[in-house]
C-alpha positions, 0 to 999 in steps of 0.5 A, spaced: 516 626 408 516 626 416 524 628 415 522 633 410 517 636 415 521 636 421 527 639 417 522 645 415 520 646 422 527 646 425 529 651 419 523 655 421 524 655 428 531 657 427 529 664 424 524 666 429 529 670 434 532 674 428 525 675 425 522 677 432 528 682 434 528 685 427 520 687 427 521 689 434 527 694 432 523 696 426 517 698 430 521 702 435 525 706 430 518 707 427 514 709 433 519 712 438 524 715 433 521 716 426 524 721 422 530 723 427 534 717 425 534 719 418 540 723 418 544 718 422 542 712 418 544 716 412 551 717 415 551 709 417 549 707 410 555 710 407 559 704 410 553 700 410 556 695 405 562 694 409 557 692 415 553 688 411 559 684 408 561 683 415 554 681 418 553 676 412 559 672 413 555 669 419 552 663 417 545 664 419 539 665 414 536 670 419 541 675 417 539 676 410 532 675 412 533 681 417 536 685 412 531 684 407 526 687 412 530 693 414 531 694 406 523 694 405 522 699 410 528 703 408 532 703 414 538 700 410 540 702 403 540 697 396 548 697 396 547 694 404 542 689 402 546 687 396 552 686 400 549 682 405 546 677 400 553 676 396 557 675 403 551 671 406 555 664 408 548 661 410 549 653 411 556 653 406 561 654 412 558 649 417 558 644 411 565 646 409 568 645 417 564 639 418 568 636 412 575 638 415 576 642 409 583 646 409 582 652 413 585 656 408 581 654 403 575 656 407 578 663 409 579 664 401 572 663 399 569 667 405 574 672 403 572 672 396 564 673 398 566 678 403 570 682 397 564 681 392 559 684 397 564 690 399 565 692 392 559 691 388 555 694 395 559 700 394 558 701 387 550 700 387 550 705 393 554 710 388 549 708 382 543 709 386 544 714 391 539 719 390 538 727 391 532 726 395 533 721 401 528 716 402 525 716 409 524 710 413 517 707 412 512 703 417 512 696 415 504 696 418 502 701 412 506 697 407 502 691 409 496 695 410 495 690 416 492 696 421 496 693 426 496 698 431 496 694 437 503 696 441 510 695 439 510 688 442 504 685 439 505 688 432 512 685 432 509 678 434 503 679 429 508 680 423 513 675 426 508 669 426 505 671 419 512 671 416 514 665 420 508 661 417 509 664 410 516 661 410 514 655 413 509 653 407 514 655 401 520 652 405 516 645 405 514 646 398 522 647 396 524 642 400 520 637 397 522 639 390 530 638 393 528 631 395 525 628 389 530 632 384 536 633 388 543 631 388 543 625 383 540 629 378 544 635 379 550 631 378 549 629 371 547 636 369 553 640 373 559 636 370 565 640 371 566 641 364 559 644 362 560 651 360 553 653 362 554 650 369 556 657 372 549 659 369 545 653 372 549 654 379 547 661 379 539 659 378 540 654 383 543 659 388 537 663 387 532 658 390 530 661 396 532 655 401 538 654 405 538 647 402 541 649 396 547 652 399 548 645 402 547 642 396 552 646 392 557 646 397 557 638 397 557 638 390 564 642 390 567 638 395 566 632 391 569 635 385 563 635 381 563 642 380 568 647 380 570 653 384 567 658 379 561 654 379 560 654 387 561 661 387 556 663 382 551 659 386 553 661 393 554 668 391 546 669 389 544 664 395 541 669 400 537 663 404 530 666 406 532 673 405 530 673 397 523 670 400 522 675 404 523 680 399 519 677 394 513 677 399 513 683 402 516 688 397 511 692 394 515 694 388 515 688 384 519 691 379 525 693 384 525 686 386 526 683 379 531 688 378 535 686 385 534 678 383 537 680 376 543 684 379 544 678 384 544 673 378 549 677 373 554 678 379 554 671 380 555 669 373 560 674 372 564 672 378 563 665 376 565 665 369 572 669 371 574 664 376 572 658 371 576 662 365 582 663 369 582 656 372 582 659 379 582 654 384 583 653 392 
């Protein structure tokens, strides 16, 4: 139990700088620049999925967490958010490197995630583009927290609230993963299980960094195929989904985003499994 508590605290502390910087930027955008940035952000969002796919490869939960906060306040587009989620490597990359995995295999897996983020991100932006441009929203107003205390103090308040929320949920998820972890999944996710792609995608949706570690370990042991690995890690966006679920007031939209991620993960996983592609 002490190990679980320690692991949860360490993972949470790693997120603090990303959360704080994100909230500071959000406060600056709202209070210092406001509507003046809307036209500029619209131009940037035209290549948002490209930027999102590149940033997502960085192995840090904080990238997807920041993307979720920026999307909630409409600083970035939906396509950009999806591109970050799909390309997020989270803990997968460090695990692959620590096992001395062939560098070309690592590059190929990251390239698949990058291309998926790029492709689906641009498609989603094309489909969801509206004539009426959405404006940047105030996070304080969305949360109805009435925290008009200046940029620094408001940023600290939002950071601490989010940090505590993440700690509580992550602790519960870490306990579940500890007691129903690798051994159970080894039996369920056998390489020849035709429903394995769906199961790994469901596991990948668990908003916790440990799921990407688990899926990567199972892949390296030869227990799951490349398609099953991809279906899981494509939808696994670390705590990004956790923040989206907690702070996005449009719950129907959140469900749709999760469903889109889930379907993309299954689609890509099935394609790789059906074509028997392996690296």
